[in-house]
N, CA, C and O atoms as a CHARMM CRD file, in Angstrom:
* protein
*
  268
    1    1 ILE  N    -23.68100 -12.54600 -17.56600 PROA 1      0.00000
    2    1 ILE  CA   -24.04400 -14.16100 -17.71400 PROA 1      0.00000
    3    1 ILE  C    -23.60000 -14.61900 -17.25400 PROA 1      0.00000
    4    1 ILE  O    -22.44100 -14.69000 -17.66200 PROA 1      0.00000
    5    2 PRO  N    -23.88900 -15.41300 -15.98900 PROA 2      0.00000
    6    2 PRO  CA   -23.55600 -16.79200 -15.71500 PROA 2      0.00000
    7    2 PRO  C    -22.43600 -17.78900 -16.47800 PROA 2      0.00000
    8    2 PRO  O    -22.71300 -18.50100 -17.44400 PROA 2      0.00000
    9    3 LYS  N    -21.56100 -17.72300 -16.05900 PROA 3      0.00000
   10    3 LYS  CA   -20.43600 -18.73400 -17.32400 PROA 3      0.00000
   11    3 LYS  C    -21.07600 -20.00200 -17.62200 PROA 3      0.00000
   12    3 LYS  O    -21.60600 -20.51600 -16.63700 PROA 3      0.00000
   13    4 GLY  N    -21.20800 -20.89300 -19.12000 PROA 4      0.00000
   14    4 GLY  CA   -21.97700 -21.67800 -19.24000 PROA 4      0.00000
   15    4 GLY  C    -23.11400 -21.32700 -19.51800 PROA 4      0.00000
   16    4 GLY  O    -23.51300 -22.33600 -20.09900 PROA 4      0.00000
   17    5 SER  N    -23.82900 -20.72100 -19.52700 PROA 5      0.00000
   18    5 SER  CA   -25.68500 -20.24100 -20.35700 PROA 5      0.00000
   19    5 SER  C    -25.85800 -20.57600 -21.17600 PROA 5      0.00000
   20    5 SER  O    -25.16500 -20.02900 -22.03300 PROA 5      0.00000
   21    6 THR  N    -26.37000 -21.15900 -21.46700 PROA 6      0.00000
   22    6 THR  CA   -27.02800 -20.99100 -22.89400 PROA 6      0.00000
   23    6 THR  C    -27.30600 -19.87900 -23.69200 PROA 6      0.00000
   24    6 THR  O    -27.39800 -18.77900 -23.14700 PROA 6      0.00000
   25    7 ALA  N    -27.50500 -20.03100 -25.30300 PROA 7      0.00000
   26    7 ALA  CA   -28.18800 -19.04300 -25.60200 PROA 7      0.00000
   27    7 ALA  C    -29.15000 -18.17200 -25.38100 PROA 7      0.00000
   28    7 ALA  O    -29.05400 -16.94900 -25.28300 PROA 7      0.00000
   29    8 LYS  N    -30.32700 -19.02000 -25.28600 PROA 8      0.00000
   30    8 LYS  CA   -31.49800 -18.28500 -24.87100 PROA 8      0.00000
   31    8 LYS  C    -31.69700 -18.06600 -23.32600 PROA 8      0.00000
   32    8 LYS  O    -32.35900 -17.11000 -22.92300 PROA 8      0.00000
   33    9 ARG  N    -31.06300 -19.04400 -22.39200 PROA 9      0.00000
   34    9 ARG  CA   -30.85200 -17.82500 -21.14700 PROA 9      0.00000
   35    9 ARG  C    -30.09100 -17.01900 -21.03000 PROA 9      0.00000
   36    9 ARG  O    -30.20000 -16.29400 -20.04000 PROA 9      0.00000
   37   10 ALA  N    -28.86500 -16.75900 -22.08800 PROA 10     0.00000
   38   10 ALA  CA   -28.10300 -15.42500 -22.25700 PROA 10     0.00000
   39   10 ALA  C    -29.29600 -14.45000 -22.44900 PROA 10     0.00000
   40   10 ALA  O    -29.29000 -13.54600 -21.61400 PROA 10     0.00000
   41   11 GLY  N    -30.42100 -14.40400 -23.43100 PROA 11     0.00000
   42   11 GLY  CA   -31.21500 -13.64900 -24.20700 PROA 11     0.00000
   43   11 GLY  C    -31.86200 -13.10100 -22.62600 PROA 11     0.00000
   44   11 GLY  O    -32.04000 -11.88600 -22.54800 PROA 11     0.00000
   45   12 ARG  N    -32.24300 -14.01200 -21.28600 PROA 12     0.00000
   46   12 ARG  CA   -33.20500 -13.05000 -20.63800 PROA 12     0.00000
   47   12 ARG  C    -32.21300 -12.13500 -19.79200 PROA 12     0.00000
   48   12 ARG  O    -32.78100 -11.78900 -18.75600 PROA 12     0.00000
   49   13 ALA  N    -31.36800 -11.80400 -19.85400 PROA 13     0.00000
   50   13 ALA  CA   -29.81700 -10.96700 -19.04800 PROA 13     0.00000
   51   13 ALA  C    -30.58000  -9.82300 -20.01400 PROA 13     0.00000
   52   13 ALA  O    -30.01200  -8.78500 -19.67600 PROA 13     0.00000
   53   14 ILE  N    -31.58400  -9.46400 -21.05500 PROA 14     0.00000
   54   14 ILE  CA   -32.35600  -8.61800 -21.98200 PROA 14     0.00000
   55   14 ILE  C    -33.03300  -8.04100 -21.43300 PROA 14     0.00000
   56   14 ILE  O    -32.95500  -6.96400 -20.84400 PROA 14     0.00000
   57   15 HSD  N    -33.91000  -8.86700 -21.62000 PROA 15     0.00000
   58   15 HSD  CA   -35.35900  -9.00100 -21.13000 PROA 15     0.00000
   59   15 HSD  C    -36.24200 -10.49200 -21.39000 PROA 15     0.00000
   60   15 HSD  O    -36.11800 -11.22100 -22.37400 PROA 15     0.00000
   61   16 SER  N    -36.95600 -10.66000 -20.47200 PROA 16     0.00000
   62   16 SER  CA   -37.64100 -11.52000 -20.10200 PROA 16     0.00000
   63   16 SER  C    -38.23000 -12.26400 -21.59600 PROA 16     0.00000
   64   16 SER  O    -38.42100 -13.47100 -21.74300 PROA 16     0.00000
   65   17 ASP  N    -38.40800 -11.41300 -22.41800 PROA 17     0.00000
   66   17 ASP  CA   -39.26400 -12.17100 -24.04000 PROA 17     0.00000
   67   17 ASP  C    -38.12500 -13.08700 -25.04300 PROA 17     0.00000
   68   17 ASP  O    -38.27200 -13.93700 -25.92100 PROA 17     0.00000
   69   18 PHE  N    -36.86700 -12.38400 -24.36800 PROA 18     0.00000
   70   18 PHE  CA   -35.84900 -12.88800 -25.19400 PROA 18     0.00000
   71   18 PHE  C    -35.38700 -14.11600 -24.97700 PROA 18     0.00000
   72   18 PHE  O    -34.92500 -14.79500 -25.89400 PROA 18     0.00000
   73   19 GLU  N    -35.46500 -14.54000 -23.71700 PROA 19     0.00000
   74   19 GLU  CA   -36.00600 -16.37700 -23.39500 PROA 19     0.00000
   75   19 GLU  C    -37.02700 -17.16400 -23.86000 PROA 19     0.00000
   76   19 GLU  O    -36.85500 -18.10000 -24.64100 PROA 19     0.00000
   77   20 GLU  N    -38.03700 -16.83900 -23.43100 PROA 20     0.00000
   78   20 GLU  CA   -39.56100 -17.28200 -23.91200 PROA 20     0.00000
   79   20 GLU  C    -39.65600 -17.10200 -25.37800 PROA 20     0.00000
   80   20 GLU  O    -39.73500 -18.06600 -26.13800 PROA 20     0.00000
   81   21 LYS  N    -39.65000 -16.12200 -25.69800 PROA 21     0.00000
   82   21 LYS  CA   -39.40400 -16.71400 -27.53900 PROA 21     0.00000
   83   21 LYS  C    -38.26100 -16.69900 -28.22700 PROA 21     0.00000
   84   21 LYS  O    -38.44200 -16.16400 -29.32100 PROA 21     0.00000
   85   22 PHE  N    -37.11000 -17.07200 -28.05500 PROA 22     0.00000
   86   22 PHE  CA   -35.96600 -17.07400 -28.77100 PROA 22     0.00000
   87   22 PHE  C    -36.10500 -18.45500 -29.77300 PROA 22     0.00000
   88   22 PHE  O    -36.46200 -19.59700 -29.48100 PROA 22     0.00000
   89   23 ILE  N    -35.72100 -17.93600 -30.92800 PROA 23     0.00000
   90   23 ILE  CA   -35.63100 -18.69800 -31.95800 PROA 23     0.00000
   91   23 ILE  C    -34.65400 -19.09600 -32.13500 PROA 23     0.00000
   92   23 ILE  O    -34.39700 -20.27700 -31.90200 PROA 23     0.00000
   93   24 ARG  N    -33.51100 -17.99100 -32.75100 PROA 24     0.00000
   94   24 ARG  CA   -32.21900 -18.68100 -32.42700 PROA 24     0.00000
   95   24 ARG  C    -31.49100 -17.31500 -32.88000 PROA 24     0.00000
   96   24 ARG  O    -31.94100 -16.48200 -33.66700 PROA 24     0.00000
   97   25 ALA  N    -30.00100 -17.27700 -32.05200 PROA 25     0.00000
   98   25 ALA  CA   -28.50400 -16.08100 -32.23400 PROA 25     0.00000
   99   25 ALA  C    -27.42800 -16.77100 -33.10000 PROA 25     0.00000
  100   25 ALA  O    -26.77500 -17.79900 -33.28200 PROA 25     0.00000
  101   26 GLU  N    -27.81400 -14.87400 -33.72200 PROA 26     0.00000
  102   26 GLU  CA   -26.59500 -14.85800 -34.81000 PROA 26     0.00000
  103   26 GLU  C    -25.22600 -14.21800 -34.14900 PROA 26     0.00000
  104   26 GLU  O    -24.98800 -13.03400 -33.90900 PROA 26     0.00000
  105   27 VAL  N    -24.45000 -15.31700 -33.94500 PROA 27     0.00000
  106   27 VAL  CA   -23.51900 -15.12000 -33.38600 PROA 27     0.00000
  107   27 VAL  C    -21.74300 -14.50200 -33.92000 PROA 27     0.00000
  108   27 VAL  O    -21.23600 -15.42700 -34.55500 PROA 27     0.00000
  109   28 ILE  N    -21.03900 -13.63500 -33.85800 PROA 28     0.00000
  110   28 ILE  CA   -19.61100 -13.41100 -34.48700 PROA 28     0.00000
  111   28 ILE  C    -19.11700 -12.81900 -32.95400 PROA 28     0.00000
  112   28 ILE  O    -19.66300 -12.08800 -32.12700 PROA 28     0.00000
  113   29 LEU  N    -17.71500 -13.56500 -33.01900 PROA 29     0.00000
  114   29 LEU  CA   -16.78200 -12.66500 -32.05900 PROA 29     0.00000
  115   29 LEU  C    -16.25900 -11.53500 -32.40000 PROA 29     0.00000
  116   29 LEU  O    -15.81900 -11.10300 -33.46600 PROA 29     0.00000
  117   30 TRP  N    -16.41000 -10.91900 -30.88900 PROA 30     0.00000
  118   30 TRP  CA   -16.06200  -9.24100 -31.32400 PROA 30     0.00000
  119   30 TRP  C    -14.83600  -8.75800 -31.73100 PROA 30     0.00000
  120   30 TRP  O    -14.57200  -7.56400 -31.87200 PROA 30     0.00000
  121   31 GLU  N    -13.94900  -9.85300 -31.95300 PROA 31     0.00000
  122   31 GLU  CA   -12.85700  -8.98500 -33.17200 PROA 31     0.00000
  123   31 GLU  C    -13.08200  -8.86600 -34.16600 PROA 31     0.00000
  124   31 GLU  O    -12.96400  -7.85900 -34.86400 PROA 31     0.00000
  125   32 ASP  N    -13.57000 -10.19700 -34.50600 PROA 32     0.00000
  126   32 ASP  CA   -14.04600 -10.39800 -35.84000 PROA 32     0.00000
  127   32 ASP  C    -14.85400  -8.97600 -36.31400 PROA 32     0.00000
  128   32 ASP  O    -14.49100  -8.26500 -37.25100 PROA 32     0.00000
  129   33 LEU  N    -16.33000  -8.67100 -35.22900 PROA 33     0.00000
  130   33 LEU  CA   -16.58200  -7.64200 -35.94700 PROA 33     0.00000
  131   33 LEU  C    -16.42500  -6.25900 -36.13500 PROA 33     0.00000
  132   33 LEU  O    -17.10800  -5.36400 -36.63400 PROA 33     0.00000
  133   34 LEU  N    -15.19100  -6.35200 -35.52300 PROA 34     0.00000
  134   34 LEU  CA   -14.89900  -4.81800 -34.91300 PROA 34     0.00000
  135   34 LEU  C    -13.97600  -5.00800 -36.16800 PROA 34     0.00000
  136   34 LEU  O    -14.05700  -3.97700 -36.83400 PROA 34     0.00000
  137   35 ARG  N    -12.94800  -6.11000 -36.88400 PROA 35     0.00000
  138   35 ARG  CA   -12.26500  -6.11100 -37.75900 PROA 35     0.00000
  139   35 ARG  C    -13.10300  -5.74200 -39.29600 PROA 35     0.00000
  140   35 ARG  O    -12.67700  -5.08200 -40.24300 PROA 35     0.00000
  141   36 MET  N    -14.49400  -6.46300 -39.12500 PROA 36     0.00000
  142   36 MET  CA   -15.34700  -6.11000 -39.93300 PROA 36     0.00000
  143   36 MET  C    -15.92400  -4.88400 -40.38200 PROA 36     0.00000
  144   36 MET  O    -15.85200  -4.39800 -41.51100 PROA 36     0.00000
  145   37 GLY  N    -16.41200  -4.51100 -39.53000 PROA 37     0.00000
  146   37 GLY  CA   -17.09900  -2.96400 -39.28100 PROA 37     0.00000
  147   37 GLY  C    -18.38700  -3.20300 -38.80500 PROA 37     0.00000
  148   37 GLY  O    -18.85000  -2.66000 -37.80100 PROA 37     0.00000
  149   38 SER  N    -18.98300  -4.02300 -39.52400 PROA 38     0.00000
  150   38 SER  CA   -20.33600  -3.99200 -39.15500 PROA 38     0.00000
  151   38 SER  C    -21.03700  -5.74500 -39.86900 PROA 38     0.00000
  152   38 SER  O    -20.70300  -6.53000 -40.75700 PROA 38     0.00000
  153   39 PHE  N    -22.24100  -5.63900 -38.73700 PROA 39     0.00000
  154   39 PHE  CA   -22.78500  -7.05600 -39.30800 PROA 39     0.00000
  155   39 PHE  C    -22.58100  -7.47000 -40.65800 PROA 39     0.00000
  156   39 PHE  O    -21.97100  -8.38200 -41.21500 PROA 39     0.00000
  157   40 ALA  N    -23.49700  -6.22100 -41.10400 PROA 40     0.00000
  158   40 ALA  CA   -23.55700  -7.03800 -42.83400 PROA 40     0.00000
  159   40 ALA  C    -22.45200  -7.00800 -43.49000 PROA 40     0.00000
  160   40 ALA  O    -22.41400  -7.58700 -44.57600 PROA 40     0.00000
  161   41 SER  N    -20.98200  -6.14700 -42.85900 PROA 41     0.00000
  162   41 SER  CA   -19.74500  -6.76400 -43.90300 PROA 41     0.00000
  163   41 SER  C    -19.58400  -7.86800 -43.31500 PROA 41     0.00000
  164   41 SER  O    -18.89500  -8.39400 -44.18900 PROA 41     0.00000
  165   42 ALA  N    -19.71000  -8.99000 -42.17400 PROA 42     0.00000
  166   42 ALA  CA   -19.74100  -9.81300 -41.60300 PROA 42     0.00000
  167   42 ALA  C    -20.20000 -11.12900 -42.19000 PROA 42     0.00000
  168   42 ALA  O    -19.57300 -12.16200 -42.42400 PROA 42     0.00000
  169   43 ARG  N    -21.96900 -10.67300 -42.42800 PROA 43     0.00000
  170   43 ARG  CA   -22.56100 -11.58300 -42.50300 PROA 43     0.00000
  171   43 ARG  C    -22.10900 -11.99900 -44.24600 PROA 43     0.00000
  172   43 ARG  O    -22.01200 -13.11200 -44.76200 PROA 43     0.00000
  173   44 GLU  N    -21.87500 -10.49400 -44.90700 PROA 44     0.00000
  174   44 GLU  CA   -21.60900 -10.58000 -46.46700 PROA 44     0.00000
  175   44 GLU  C    -19.80800 -11.89200 -46.52600 PROA 44     0.00000
  176   44 GLU  O    -19.64600 -12.78300 -47.36000 PROA 44     0.00000
  177   45 SER  N    -19.22300 -11.67700 -45.85700 PROA 45     0.00000
  178   45 SER  CA   -17.94900 -12.62100 -45.36400 PROA 45     0.00000
  179   45 SER  C    -18.33100 -13.89200 -44.89400 PROA 45     0.00000
  180   45 SER  O    -17.46600 -14.72200 -45.17400 PROA 45     0.00000
  181   46 GLY  N    -19.10100 -14.27400 -44.40800 PROA 46     0.00000
  182   46 GLY  CA   -19.29000 -15.70800 -43.58800 PROA 46     0.00000
  183   46 GLY  C    -19.16900 -15.66600 -41.84000 PROA 46     0.00000
  184   46 GLY  O    -19.49700 -16.66100 -41.19500 PROA 46     0.00000
  185   47 LEU  N    -18.97200 -15.17800 -41.57300 PROA 47     0.00000
  186   47 LEU  CA   -18.57800 -14.72100 -40.32700 PROA 47     0.00000
  187   47 LEU  C    -19.27800 -14.71700 -39.43000 PROA 47     0.00000
  188   47 LEU  O    -18.70000 -14.63800 -38.34600 PROA 47     0.00000
  189   48 ILE  N    -20.88100 -14.79800 -39.39300 PROA 48     0.00000
  190   48 ILE  CA   -21.63900 -14.85400 -38.49200 PROA 48     0.00000
  191   48 ILE  C    -22.43700 -16.46100 -38.49500 PROA 48     0.00000
  192   48 ILE  O    -22.84200 -17.24600 -39.35200 PROA 48     0.00000
  193   49 ARG  N    -22.38800 -16.40600 -37.24700 PROA 49     0.00000
  194   49 ARG  CA   -23.00400 -18.28600 -37.40500 PROA 49     0.00000
  195   49 ARG  C    -24.30700 -17.71300 -36.52000 PROA 49     0.00000
  196   49 ARG  O    -24.48500 -16.76600 -35.75300 PROA 49     0.00000
  197   50 THR  N    -25.30500 -19.06000 -37.16900 PROA 50     0.00000
  198   50 THR  CA   -26.24900 -19.44900 -36.48100 PROA 50     0.00000
  199   50 THR  C    -26.34400 -20.58900 -35.60600 PROA 50     0.00000
  200   50 THR  O    -25.76600 -21.63100 -35.91300 PROA 50     0.00000
  201   51 GLU  N    -27.09700 -20.48100 -34.41900 PROA 51     0.00000
  202   51 GLU  CA   -27.21100 -21.37200 -33.37600 PROA 51     0.00000
  203   51 GLU  C    -28.45700 -21.39700 -32.53300 PROA 51     0.00000
  204   51 GLU  O    -29.45400 -20.67900 -32.46000 PROA 51     0.00000
  205   52 GLY  N    -28.21000 -22.03800 -32.17400 PROA 52     0.00000
  206   52 GLY  CA   -29.57500 -22.77400 -31.55900 PROA 52     0.00000
  207   52 GLY  C    -29.99900 -22.15600 -30.03300 PROA 52     0.00000
  208   52 GLY  O    -29.56600 -21.17500 -29.42800 PROA 52     0.00000
  209   53 LYS  N    -31.03300 -23.15700 -29.67600 PROA 53     0.00000
  210   53 LYS  CA   -31.13800 -22.19200 -28.27700 PROA 53     0.00000
  211   53 LYS  C    -30.35800 -23.28500 -27.29200 PROA 53     0.00000
  212   53 LYS  O    -30.77400 -23.18700 -26.13800 PROA 53     0.00000
  213   54 ASP  N    -29.28100 -24.35000 -27.46700 PROA 54     0.00000
  214   54 ASP  CA   -28.57500 -24.50900 -26.56800 PROA 54     0.00000
  215   54 ASP  C    -27.24400 -24.50100 -26.61800 PROA 54     0.00000
  216   54 ASP  O    -26.55300 -25.07400 -25.77600 PROA 54     0.00000
  217   55 TYR  N    -26.68900 -23.72600 -27.79800 PROA 55     0.00000
  218   55 TYR  CA   -25.40800 -23.23100 -27.66700 PROA 55     0.00000
  219   55 TYR  C    -24.92300 -22.39600 -26.46700 PROA 55     0.00000
  220   55 TYR  O    -25.61400 -21.55900 -25.88600 PROA 55     0.00000
  221   56 VAL  N    -23.63000 -22.73100 -26.16100 PROA 56     0.00000
  222   56 VAL  CA   -23.13700 -22.49900 -24.77100 PROA 56     0.00000
  223   56 VAL  C    -22.52700 -20.93400 -25.13500 PROA 56     0.00000
  224   56 VAL  O    -21.61200 -20.87100 -25.95600 PROA 56     0.00000
  225   57 VAL  N    -23.00600 -19.77800 -24.56200 PROA 57     0.00000
  226   57 VAL  CA   -22.09000 -18.95000 -24.94600 PROA 57     0.00000
  227   57 VAL  C    -20.53800 -18.57900 -24.81800 PROA 57     0.00000
  228   57 VAL  O    -20.15700 -18.51500 -23.64900 PROA 57     0.00000
  229   58 LYS  N    -19.69700 -18.35600 -25.66700 PROA 58     0.00000
  230   58 LYS  CA   -18.18400 -18.44500 -25.02200 PROA 58     0.00000
  231   58 LYS  C    -18.08900 -16.56400 -24.57700 PROA 58     0.00000
  232   58 LYS  O    -18.93500 -15.73600 -24.91300 PROA 58     0.00000
  233   59 ASP  N    -17.28200 -16.38000 -24.05500 PROA 59     0.00000
  234   59 ASP  CA   -16.62100 -15.23800 -23.78800 PROA 59     0.00000
  235   59 ASP  C    -16.41000 -14.22100 -25.06700 PROA 59     0.00000
  236   59 ASP  O    -16.19400 -14.91800 -26.05800 PROA 59     0.00000
  237   60 GLY  N    -16.39700 -12.91300 -25.37500 PROA 60     0.00000
  238   60 GLY  CA   -16.17800 -12.70400 -26.96700 PROA 60     0.00000
  239   60 GLY  C    -17.35900 -12.83100 -27.38200 PROA 60     0.00000
  240   60 GLY  O    -17.80100 -11.68300 -27.37700 PROA 60     0.00000
  241   61 ASP  N    -18.45300 -13.78200 -27.87800 PROA 61     0.00000
  242   61 ASP  CA   -18.97700 -13.74400 -28.43500 PROA 61     0.00000
  243   61 ASP  C    -20.43600 -11.87500 -28.62700 PROA 61     0.00000
  244   61 ASP  O    -20.95300 -11.35500 -27.63800 PROA 61     0.00000
  245   62 VAL  N    -20.54600 -11.64300 -29.32000 PROA 62     0.00000
  246   62 VAL  CA   -21.19200 -10.65000 -30.05700 PROA 62     0.00000
  247   62 VAL  C    -22.76300 -11.43200 -30.54100 PROA 62     0.00000
  248   62 VAL  O    -22.77500 -12.04200 -31.61000 PROA 62     0.00000
  249   63 ILE  N    -23.52400 -11.39100 -30.03500 PROA 63     0.00000
  250   63 ILE  CA   -24.82000 -11.74300 -30.16800 PROA 63     0.00000
  251   63 ILE  C    -26.16100 -11.45100 -30.86700 PROA 63     0.00000
  252   63 ILE  O    -26.96800 -11.03600 -30.03600 PROA 63     0.00000
  253   64 GLU  N    -26.69100 -11.52500 -32.14100 PROA 64     0.00000
  254   64 GLU  CA   -27.88600 -10.73500 -31.96300 PROA 64     0.00000
  255   64 GLU  C    -28.99200 -12.00300 -32.21900 PROA 64     0.00000
  256   64 GLU  O    -28.98000 -12.93800 -33.01900 PROA 64     0.00000
  257   65 PHE  N    -30.12400 -11.51600 -30.97100 PROA 65     0.00000
  258   65 PHE  CA   -31.60300 -12.69300 -30.92000 PROA 65     0.00000
  259   65 PHE  C    -32.19900 -12.40800 -31.86200 PROA 65     0.00000
  260   65 PHE  O    -32.29300 -11.32100 -32.43200 PROA 65     0.00000
  261   66 LYS  N    -32.82400 -13.77800 -32.17700 PROA 66     0.00000
  262   66 LYS  CA   -33.82000 -13.32800 -32.96100 PROA 66     0.00000
  263   66 LYS  C    -34.93700 -14.20900 -32.45400 PROA 66     0.00000
  264   66 LYS  O    -34.74500 -15.39800 -32.19900 PROA 66     0.00000
  265   67 ILE  N    -36.17300 -13.57800 -32.30200 PROA 67     0.00000
  266   67 ILE  CA   -37.22800 -13.60700 -31.73100 PROA 67     0.00000
  267   67 ILE  C    -38.56100 -13.38800 -32.46000 PROA 67     0.00000
  268   67 ILE  O    -39.62100 -13.42600 -31.83500 PROA 67     0.00000
């Protein structure tokens, strides 16, 4: 995805429905996800952030899109 892309626009890299039906993005840095071992463990530890459509994706973000 191009640098400076919003979460909503980044979803389009997967499928146009991800952009069109975007609700929110759950975001974690890849290093934190690797350390925790799973999204469930990261969520329990409070490391997953909920972001909206205008969130600017950063290098190293792992995103679970909610549509």
